[in-house]
C-alpha positions in Angstrom: 22.6 -8.2 -18.2 19.5 -9.5 -20.0 20.3 -13.1 -21.1 18.7 -12.6 -24.5 21.0 -9.8 -25.6 24.1 -11.8 -26.7 25.1 -15.4 -27.5 26.4 -17.4 -24.6 30.0 -17.6 -26.0 30.1 -13.8 -26.3 29.0 -13.4 -22.7 31.6 -15.9 -21.5 34.4 -14.1 -23.3 33.4 -10.8 -21.8 32.8 -11.8 -18.2 35.8 -14.1 -17.8 38.0 -11.2 -19.0 36.4 -8.7 -16.6 36.7 -11.3 -13.8 40.4 -11.7 -14.5 41.4 -8.0 -14.9 39.3 -7.0 -11.8 41.2 -9.5 -9.6 38.0 -11.3 -8.7 35.9 -8.3 -7.7 33.4 -8.8 -10.5 30.0 -10.6 -10.3 28.0 -11.4 -13.4 24.4 -10.4 -12.8 21.8 -11.8 -15.2 18.1 -11.5 -15.7 15.3 -12.0 -18.2 14.5 -8.2 -18.5 10.9 -7.2 -19.2 8.6 -7.9 -22.2 8.3 -4.2 -23.3 12.1 -3.7 -23.1 12.7 -6.9 -25.1 10.1 -6.2 -27.7 11.4 -2.7 -28.3 14.6 -4.4 -29.5 12.7 -7.1 -31.6 13.4 -9.8 -29.0 10.8 -12.1 -27.5 11.7 -13.9 -24.2 10.6 -17.3 -23.2 9.9 -18.9 -19.8 12.0 -17.0 -17.2 12.9 -20.0 -15.0 13.7 -22.5 -17.7 15.5 -20.0 -19.8 17.6 -18.8 -16.9 18.5 -22.4 -15.9 19.5 -23.2 -19.5 21.5 -20.1 -19.9 23.6 -20.8 -16.8 24.1 -24.4 -17.9 25.2 -23.3 -21.3 27.5 -20.7 -19.9 29.3 -23.2 -17.7 29.6 -25.6 -20.6 31.5 -23.2 -22.8 35.1 -24.5 -23.5 37.0 -22.5 -21.0 39.5 -19.8 -21.8 39.3 -18.3 -18.3 37.4 -18.6 -15.1 33.8 -17.6 -14.7 33.0 -15.0 -12.1 30.2 -15.6 -9.5 26.8 -15.6 -11.2 24.0 -13.6 -9.6 20.3 -13.9 -10.6 17.9 -10.9 -10.8 15.0 -12.0 -8.6 11.7 -10.7 -7.2 9.4 -13.7 -6.6 10.0 -16.9 -4.7 10.6 -19.3 -7.6 13.5 -17.2 -8.9 14.9 -16.8 -5.4 14.9 -20.6 -5.0 16.5 -21.1 -8.4 19.2 -18.6 -7.5 20.3 -20.8 -4.5 20.1 -23.9 -6.7 22.2 -22.8 -9.7 23.9 -19.5 -8.9 26.1 -17.7 -6.4 23.6 -15.1 -5.3 20.5 -13.0 -6.1 19.7 -9.4 -6.4 16.4 -7.5 -6.1 15.7 -4.2 -7.8 13.3 -1.9 -5.9 12.5 -4.6 -3.3 10.1 -3.8 -0.4 12.0 -3.9 2.9 8.9 -4.9 4.9 8.5 -8.0 2.6 12.2 -9.0 2.5 12.0 -11.5 5.4 9.2 -13.3 3.7 11.1 -13.4 0.4 14.3 -14.6 1.9 12.5 -17.2 4.0 12.4 -19.6 1.0 16.2 -19.9 1.1 17.5 -22.9 2.9 18.8 -22.5 6.5 22.3 -23.7 5.4 22.7 -21.2 2.5 26.4 -20.3 2.2 27.6 -17.2 3.9 29.2 -16.2 0.6 25.8 -16.3 -1.1 25.2 -12.8 -2.5 22.0 -11.0 -1.4 21.6 -7.5 -2.9 19.0 -5.0 -3.6 19.1 -2.0 -5.9 17.6 0.9 -3.9 16.7 4.3 -5.5 18.3 6.9 -3.3 18.1 10.7 -3.1 19.9 12.7 -0.4 18.4 16.1 0.5 17.2 18.0 3.5 14.3 18.9 1.3 12.5 15.7 1.9 9.6 16.4 -0.4 12.0 17.2 -3.3 13.9 13.9 -2.6 10.6 11.9 -2.6 9.6 13.5 -5.9 12.9 12.4 -7.5 12.4 8.8 -6.3 8.8 8.9 -7.5 10.0 9.9 -11.0 12.6 7.1 -10.9 10.1 4.5 -10.1 7.2 5.7 -12.3 8.6 3.6 -15.2 8.9 0.5 -13.1 5.3 0.5 -11.9 4.2 0.4 -15.5 5.7 -3.2 -15.7 3.3 -6.0 -14.7 5.9 -8.2 -13.1 6.8 -5.4 -10.7 3.2 -4.6 -9.9 2.6 -8.3 -9.1 5.6 -8.3 -6.8 4.4 -5.2 -4.9 0.9 -6.6 -4.6 2.5 -9.7 -3.0 4.3 -7.2 -0.6 1.0 -5.8 0.5 0.5 -2.8 -1.8 -2.6 -4.1 -3.6 -4.6 -0.9 -3.5 -1.7 1.2 -4.8 -1.0 -1.2 -7.7 -4.6 -1.6 -8.7 -5.0 2.2 -8.7 -2.0 2.4 -11.1 -3.5 -0.3 -13.3 -6.7 1.6 -13.6 -4.9 4.9 -14.3 -2.9 3.1 -17.1 -6.1 1.5 -18.5 -7.7 5.0 -18.6 -4.7 6.5 -20.3 -4.2 8.8 -17.4 -0.4 8.5 -16.9 -0.2 11.7 -15.0 -2.2 10.1 -12.2 0.3 7.3 -11.6 2.6 9.1 -9.2 -0.5 9.7 -7.0 -0.5 6.0 -6.1 3.2 6.0 -5.2 2.4 6.7 -1.6 4.8 7.9 1.1 4.5 4.5 2.8 5.3 2.6 -0.3 8.2 5.0 -1.2 9.7 4.6 2.3 9.5 0.8 1.9 11.2 0.7 -1.5 13.6 3.7 -1.6 15.9 5.9 0.6 15.5 9.6 0.7 16.0 12.6 3.0 18.9 13.8 5.1 22.3 12.2 5.3 21.3 10.7 8.7 18.0 9.4 7.3 19.8 7.6 4.4 22.5 6.1 6.6 19.9 4.9 9.0 17.9 3.5 6.1 21.0 1.5 4.9 21.3 -0.1 8.4 17.6 -1.0 8.2 18.2 -2.8 4.9 21.0 -4.7 6.5 18.7 -5.7 9.4 16.1 -6.9 6.8 18.6 -9.4 5.5 20.1 -7.6 2.5 23.8 -8.2 2.7 24.6 -5.7 0.0 22.4 -2.6 -0.4 23.1 -1.1 -3.8 22.3 2.6 -3.6 21.2 3.8 -7.0 21.5 7.5 -6.5 19.9 10.6 -8.0 20.0 14.2 -7.0 17.7 17.2 -6.6 20.7 19.4 -7.4 22.0 18.1 -10.7 23.0 15.0 -12.7 24.6 11.7 -12.0 28.1 13.1 -11.0 26.5 15.4 -8.5 24.6 12.5 -7.1 27.8 10.5 -6.8 29.5 13.3 -4.9 26.5 13.6 -2.5 26.6 9.9 -1.8 30.3 9.7 -1.2 30.2 12.7 1.1 27.7 11.2 3.6 29.9 8.1 4.1 
């Protein structure tokens, strides 16, 4: 949940209630969102690190009517990863690069708690038609590569040529050219696609990379969200 969308007291009332009725299964994930998404709602964010720190402090200072759930910070770059260990109960990537995960997680202390949540939201499409599955994931990620903070992260992960190509296409107003730069190598590093076996093996690879909780954000070549859910449940 973007921290700028509600007042702290409203957040507290909501998340403490969900924490209670879920029997402790709920985690409160927060982030600063992205400038274009905020501005479309007439909201202007501040400094991500200091605003996040203050939000967590204010949330924990609310006069309690119930317990708070664990707090998880949305993170991509190392400063937010460090902050997540300092003030929160975990961190979650969205569209992280698996090849870069070890470098990202290396900034956590060696004695970080076993209970510390480390997740990554991974666009996933299951289909024996591999090209069709890749096309679905490219469509999913096209909106993300238009955001500067994501491009900066993927440059850090080694995809400089791809991201600079996207930036030039956007500067030229040639949006249709953007998917050209979402290469197979980049796609395989940030998403899961293909057969049931390929996706299951990919999940194991994410575990090996240090992600404790891979979060499969699934789409389908055969229909909408409910079809995607059914396909995902079937392979496990």
